N, C-alpha and C positions, 0 to 999 in steps of 0.2 A: 505494500499501499505506499508506504513513504516512498518508496523509489516511482510508482506511477504518476504521485502529486509531484516531484522533482522533477521528473521528465516532463511533465505538462507542465510546468511553472515555469522551467529553461526556455521552452518553446516559445512562452509567451512572452517573456524578454527579449528572446531573438529575435521574433518575429517583428515585437515591437521596434527594437533596433531598424529592422531590414525595411519597417514601414516607414519611420522618421525619416531615413540616409534616401529613401527613391525621390528619383525625381527633384532633388535639393542640391543646391551647389556649394551650402555651408558646410566649413567643419566642425567636425565633433565637438572639438574647445566651445567651440561660436553658440554652437547647438546648446552644450550645457552651461553656457553665460545668460545666455537669454530665457533657458529653463530658470535660474537661477536669479531675474532679478532683471538683467542687462536692458536698459531701453531699447529698442528697435528703433535701427535707422533708415536699411536700406528694405526695398520692397521685397526681397527674399526673405529677410530679417521678418518683414510684416507677417508674409503669408505663413512662415514658420511657426508663429508664436499665437497667431489667430486663427490660422484654418488647419492646417497639420495637426497640430498637438492638439488642440480640443477635441478635433475627430478622433483620433488615436482614445484619449479618453471617454470619447462617449460610444465606440466601440467597446471599448472593455467594459464599462459600467452596465451598457445595457444589454451586451453579451450576456453577462454574469447575470443577471436580473432575469434575463427568459430564461437561461436555462437553469436557474432557479425554479419559475414560477413551473416551468414544464416538468420537472422532477418534483415538487409538490403536486401536482395535478392526477399526475402518475401516479404518486403512491397513495392517496387520498381515495384513487378509485381503482387502484389496481388495474387500471388499463393501458398498456406500455404504445397506445396509440393515439394516447388524447393529448391535447396540446389545446393554447389557445386559438390555433388554424383549424381542427377538425370538432371543437368542441363548439363552433360559432362565433366564440365572443369576437373575435378580430371583427367578420363581419359586422354586429353590433354595432363595436365600436367607431367604425368606419361609416356606416350609416347616420350614427349620433354625429359624428365631426362633420360630415356634409351639411346636415339639417345647421345644427349651431352655426357653423362660421359663412353660411348662407343669410340666418335667419339675423344673426347677430355678429357681424363680424371684428366687430371692437372687442367682441367680449375677450376679459382677463385669462391668461392662461391657466391660472389654478380652476378657475370656475367651468372653464371648458374640458378642465379631465376628468371635473367631475362628473359633467352631461354623458361625458365619453366613457366613464365606468358605469354609468345608470344606462347607458345603452349596452355594454359588454353583458352587465345584471339580465336586461330584461331577455335578450338573447341567447343566455347561458339558463336562464327560467323557463324559457321555453322549448329548450333541450330536453333539460331535465324533465318538463310536463311528459314531454313526449316519449320518454326514454324508460321512466322511472328511475328509482335511485338502484332498485335491484338487478338495472342493467347497464350500470355503469362501468363494468369487468367487461361486456360484451359489445359485439357490432353493433347492437341498436343505436348505441349512443352516437357513435360515428356516423351513421345512419343517417339521424335524428340532426346531425351535426351538419351536414350536407345539405341536406333539405333547407334546413334552415340559411345555411352559407348562400343558397341560390334562389331563395326569396326575399333576403334580404338584399341581397347584392343586384338583383331587378330593381327591387325600389330604388336603390341607391344609382341605380342607372338612369330611372326615368328623372330622379329630381335633377340628375345633374344635366340632364340634357334640357330638361326645363327653363333649368336657371345656368347655362351654359356660363354665361358672362361674368356669374360670382364665383364659378366652380373650377375656372382654369389652373388658379395658384394654387389649388388642392391639389391638384394630378400626382405632385411629388412627393406628397403625404401618402396617396395609395401606391406608390411605387416602393415607399423606405428609403429614405436617404439619411444617411450620415453625417453629409457636408456641413461645415460649419464657417461663420465669419468672423467670430467672436466666441467668448466665455460666458456669453447671455443665458442660453439654454441649459449650460451644464450646470451652471450657478441653479437655473431654476429646477432643474431636475434631481439634483445631486440630495437636496432634503426630504424629498416625498419618496426618496429610497429607504430611509433610515430604516422603514420598516421591514427590510429584507436583512439586517443584524439580527434584527428580532427573532424574525424568523427560524434563522443559521442558529440558534441559542437556543429555544422553546421548542418548535417544530421535531427535531429529531424522534425525542422520547415520546411525542406525541402520535407520530409516524410508525416509530417501531410498537405501541400497545395496541397500534388501527391494526399492524398486521393478522392479529389475534382474530379478528373478525369485533365488529361491532358490540357483540352480544359478551367477548370476552374483554374486551375493552371496556365495558361498563363494567362488568365484574369488578376489574381491577381499581375501581373507583373513578376514570374518563366519561365526566359530562358530554358525550359523542355529538350530539346534536349542536349546541353551542360550540363545540371547539371548531366541528367542520364548517359552521357556518362562517366563525372568525377568518380559518384559515382560506378559506374560498373567498369572503369578501379582501383579504389581505392580497392573495394571489392576483384578484382582477385589479384592484388598487396599482397593482406595478404593473402591470401589462398599460391598464389605461394611462397611467404616467409615461411611459416612453410610449405609446403611439399618438400622444399628444407633443412628444418632442420631436418625434423622429418618424412618426409614421408608422405601416405594415413591417413589419419584419418577419418574414415566416419561418417555420422550419425549423428553427435555432431551439425553440424550446419542446420540439418534438425530438427531435435527434440527439442532441446533448444526454438527455437520460439514457437515451437507449446505447449511447456508445460510452458509457461512464458502465453500465451492468455489464455489458461485452467485455471490457477492459476488468472486470471482477471486482466491481464496487456491488457489496450484497446488501450490507443492513443499510437500514435509515439512512445515518447520521452521512455515512459513506457516499451512497448515493448525491444525496441534497448536497453535498459538499461540493465533488467531485464535480457533477454537473454544473454548479453555477462556474466552477474552474474551467470545465470544458466549453462553456456557452462565450466563455469571453475568448476563449482562444479561436473557437468556430465563427465568432461575427468577426475576429480580426481577419483571420485569415478572407473570410468572403470577402470584405469591404479590401481588404489587400490588392485581391482579385479586380472588384469594380474597378480601383483605383490605376490600377496596368492595362483594362480594358479601356477605360475611358479615355486614357492618353492613347493607345493605340489606331482606337476607333475615331478620336476626335469627337466623341461624345458624348453626352452625362451617361454614364451606365449608374444605377441607382443601385445602394449595397442592399436593398431586398430583390432585386430579381437575380443578382449573385449569389444568394441565401437559396432564392427558389430553386435555381439552376442547380445547385450543388447539393440541396435537401432532397429536392423531388425522385433521385435516384436511390438517395437512404432509404427513402418511404417506401419504393418498390422492393431494396433487400429489404425491410421487415415485413411487408406483406410476405413475400415470401418465404422467408424463412420461419414467422411466427404465426401462420393463421391456425387456428384449431378449429377442430372438428366441429363444434359447437354454433362456429360463428359460420357454418358453410352456406347457409342460408339454402340447403338445396328444396326448394320449393315446387312441387307439381303443380304444371299450367293449368293440372284441370281442380286442384284443392278447392279455389275458389269459384267451383262453377257451381252453381244450385238452378239458377232457373233456365227455361228452355228458348230458343229462340227463334219465336212464334213468327207468322205473315203478318200478325199485325205491328208488330214491333218493328219490320223492316218498313209498314206502311208510315210509320209514326217517324221512321227516321228521315224517307224519304222526307216527309210534310216540314221535316224540323229542316231540314237542308233547306226546302223551295224559302220556308220562310225568313231562315237567314240570308239568300240572298234578297229575296225581298224588301228586308229590312235595310240593309247595307247598300242598296239602291235610291230606297226611296226616303227610310226614315233618317233625318237627318236634326242637329242640332244648331242655330243661325246663330246660336249668343245670346236670344232672346226667351227662346221656347223651343218642346222638340215638336218639331211637323213632317206632317207626308205630305211628300209633294213630287210632281212630276219633276224629273231633273234638265236640267237644259242641256242641250248638246256639249258644251263645254263640261261642265259635272257628269254625263256619261262617259266623253274621251278621258277623262281623270279618274273616275271610279272603277270603269272597268278593266284597266290592266291590274289597280290595287287587289280585285276583287278575283282575279282570275289569278295572280300569283299567289296569291294569299291560299287559293284555295290547290292550286300546285304544289306548294309548298306543304302544305296540310299531309296532302297524301303521301306524298316522298317520306316525309319523316316517319309516318305511322307505316306505311309497311318497310321500311328501315327497322324501324322500333320491330315490329311484328317477327319478322326475318331472323331481328338477332337472338328475339326473347324465347323462341322456337328453335333455332341454331342451336343454343349453347345450354335450353331447359333450364332458363334464369329470369323468373318472372320480374326481377328489377331490372334488366339489362336494357340500358337505352343508351343510341349514339351518343347525346349529348354526354351520360353520365359517365360512360368507358372514354370518354374521350377521343370518340370518332371524328364528333364535329369540331374539336379542338383543333385537331391533325389539319385539318382544312384550314382552319382559322388563322395557323401558323403558319402554314404554307404559302396563304393569301399577303400576310402582315410582312412577312418573311419578302417576298415577292415585290410587294410594294416597297420596301423600303432599298432593296438591292437596284431597282430598274427605275423606283420614282415614278411608278403609272399608278393611276388613281385606283381605288380598292372595286369600283364597278367597273372597269372596263379590263380586266383581268381575265386570262382566258381559265374556263371550269378545269382543265386538267392539271392545272397550279394544285386547284383545291381537291383535285381525285389523289392526284400523288401526294400528299399532306394526308389524305384520309386511310390512303391504302396501307402506307406505313404505318401510320399509327396502329392501325386495326392489325399488320402485321407483328408490331411489339408486343400487343393485347395479348393477340393468339400464341404465341412462341413462350411468351412467360406465363401466361397462364395453360397452357395443354397438359402441363404436368399435375396440376392440381384440379383436372377436370373442369374446367370453368367454373369453380367453385364460387356462390355467390360473394363470401367474402373478402377472398382473392380479387376478382375481378373489380370490386368496386373499391377497393382500397388500389388496386392499378392504376383504374379511372381518375380517380381523385389527384392522385402523383402526377399523373400526363397533362390533366388540365392544367393544374397549377402551375406547371413548366410554362404553358402555352399562356396565362394569366400575366405572368412574369414578364413573358416577350410584351406583351400586350400593355401593360403598364410601364413598361419603359419606353413604348412608342408615345403613348400618352404623354410621358413625364417630359419629353423634348418638348413641348410646347409648339408647336410647327402650326402650321397652318392651315394640316391635314388632321389636325385633332379631331375637329369637329363633324370631318367626314368620317371618321373612323367611328368616333362614339355612334353617329347615326347609323351607322353599317354594321356594328357589333349590337347594336340594339334590334338589329333586324327587322329596319324600316319600308315599308312599299310604298313610302313617298319618292315620287319620280320616276316611277317604274314605267318604262314603256311597251308599249303595247305588244311591239315583237319581241320583245323579251320574255314578256308573261305566256304569248302563246309557243316559244319555244321549251318553258322551262315545262307549261301546260303538257302540251306533247310528250315528252320528256318522262314527266309521271303517267300517263295512261300507259307508256311503253314500259316502265319501270311495272306499273299494277300488273299488265298483262303477263311480263315475265315469271313474278313471283306466283302470280295464278297459273301458270304453266310448270311453276317448280314444287308446288301445293304437295302433290302425294311425295316426293322426295323429301320436304322439309317432315313431314308427318312421320316418314321412317327414322328418319333422322334425331326428333324429337322423342321418340320412341328409347331406341339407344344405336349407338355406330353397328354393331354386330346384328341386332336384326334387319338392318337397313343392308348391311354385308349381305346377310343370308339370302335378302332379296334381289341379289343383282345391283343392287347399286353402287356407282364410285364414289366411293366415301370422300376420299381426299380429295378428290375433283370437283364434285356438287359441293363441299364444304365451301373448297375456295372458289367456286361459281357464286355462289350465295354469299360469303361474305364481298367478294366483289361490286354484286349488286348492290349493297350496305353502303358500301365504300360512295358507288356509284350518286345514290341519293343523298347522301349528305354533302358530297362534293356539290353539285348542282344546287341543292339549297342553299348554302354557305357562300356560292361565286355569286348567285343571284340576288341573293336577300339578306346573306349574314346570315350568322350564326341562332338557330332556333334552339330552346331549348324545353324539355319534359315534354313536346306531342308525343316524340317517339315513347313515352312511359305512360301518358295519359291514355290516348287512342287506345294501345292494345288492350289495358286493363280493362277501360269503361266497354269495350266490346267483348272482354270475357266476362264482364259481370252480367250484360243482357243476354249473356247464353250464347256466344260465337263457340263452341266447342271444337268444331274443327277448323283446320285451316284455312281452308278458301272463305269458309263464313268470316273468319277475324278477319282475313286478309281487306275481304271487301268492306266490312261494317267499320272496322277502325280507321279505313282508308277513308270514308265517308265521315265519320267524328274529327278525324284529324282536319278535314278540308271545313267541316264546319268550324271548328276549333277557331281555325285561325283566321277563318270569313269574320267571326262572329269579335275576335280580340281585336281586327286591323277595323273594324267599324266602329267600337269603342271609344278605341286609343284617337280617332279620328275628331271622337264627339266631344268625347266626355267633359275635358278640358278647354273645347274652343276657345278661342280658335289655335291655342297650341295644341300638337299632338304627341300623343304616347305611343311608341312604335309597338307595332303588332307583337312584334318578338319578346319584346321587353313584359308588355301585358302578359302575352303565353307565357313565358318564364313566372311570373309573379301568380297568376290563376293555378298554371301544373305543380310551382311550389308549394301551395297553400294547399292545392288537392293531395299533393305526397305527404305533406305532413298530417291533413287529416287520416290518409290510410294507417300512417303510423301509429298514430294517436288509438283508430278504432283497433288496431294491432292488437294495442296494450292492454286495452278493453279487453277485448277477447279473452288476455291470457291473466288479467287478473292482477298486473303487476303495479300495482299504484304505489309501493313501497318500496 
């Protein structure tokens, strides 16, 4: 243990020295004089004293706090995959920061930190409500955190787009950046983190008792409920203070405690202390990488981007290494089915679809009241492409979700949750950065390449686990987090294309041309036909690969072709409209609840539902805040996120896991 602490401490000292010497012409003696109190005279001396040095101090302090918070949360819950990122608290903090910064931009940082903490607490409260205290050690809390992350992220995106002129300066917070231009934030943050010293002194004994279980700890005289509340509140306060100062820094709180355990930290005290030390080292290294990359690319690389790129592979490793049998969530596709899909239900769906088309075309808000009216030629010319592309995108994503769920026998599979849509997003964003082209004119083949690569990675990593639910979802979270870090980096640049990117990321149908919508609609019909042709193969694969092979099916070839169909669907939608979340999960699940047991009926019904949902989302976004507009993708993500939360709550109620 002493050797471990010694080596890590020496590594921190060495890398701190390299950090100070990098891109710096000052001699070591002069640097020491400046640290000792010498008045700076040259520009390089000012840079060292008021930029490099406080940035180093901030990296060490924030990293240590994030490592401490991560270890505290993981030991309280006995869940090695828990962190502010997976618990949803970061999303709550970011939403609260956006709201308060737009509403009261001059609010003092102390009050802002309190608001951020309230946002974190509300998000965590929702996650705990969904998961239940009995499920904190399992995958359910990760699922709940993911749902809350997406739901709050959609709300945050809508607010930013609606108030973009006020939110521009906040993008760097979303990316997480340690850059400093004086000691102001260090002076502000340091007193707020004194509570960390108290935790280091008191928490180890409490955490050691909690390892006996709550009943065992109570039998030894520990008041578990008040202690847990205090520890959770302390962790949230520390996280809120750091977010207020430097923004969202992901993954440090997740990977530092896990590395500590891998290196032999076993008891509560050792894990807490060593995670704190490792957190400081990891963030120092990540920020050093960000500085080097910034110099090489002549772009500002936020520290949070570097931590996500480094941390996501670690989460992938943890997901592959630590998935447990009880976390695999192998849910049969037929377990939720009780009702039959009757003719009356089909007629009802057709009626709803027709009604949705009528509403989208004829019912509108003019800013004074809601009115039914016959649209003018101009209104027909602008609404028709939007309705058509929303219908086509809904069909594509619903078919992709159905095929994916049936193929890997996992009802929680969805192109957006598994990172397939994120792959298309990453490919388009990277291509736009390299070529300078607009996001709206890039070739769909670029998006197809991104989706295919991400899907191939997912298949290769999960094949050994037989596409188990827990592993697949954790890998999807990891891959999506990497893409989100890339997007946050682009937004943090603050270029002229930022708001075009925001509009595209939100899944906006605004300014859609008729030709574009007709192409996507034709593609959606083709994808629908191909999926129906593959229905028998999909049915056999859904039963088992052995049965499929015994019936003469070429399993490997068929699987690859179906995965290619999923990738194509996601790529076309992402290239045409932007990333669309939750339709691929929502529509197939609703179709099953309505009784679509067979593959063909589920494909047809989910496609109809997906199209209707996105048409109504586009219509609602167009009118609800008129003359402002909420993108269809953002509204669909918010509605889908809410639906997913309700599903998890219903599952919790059915299991009676309220405690």
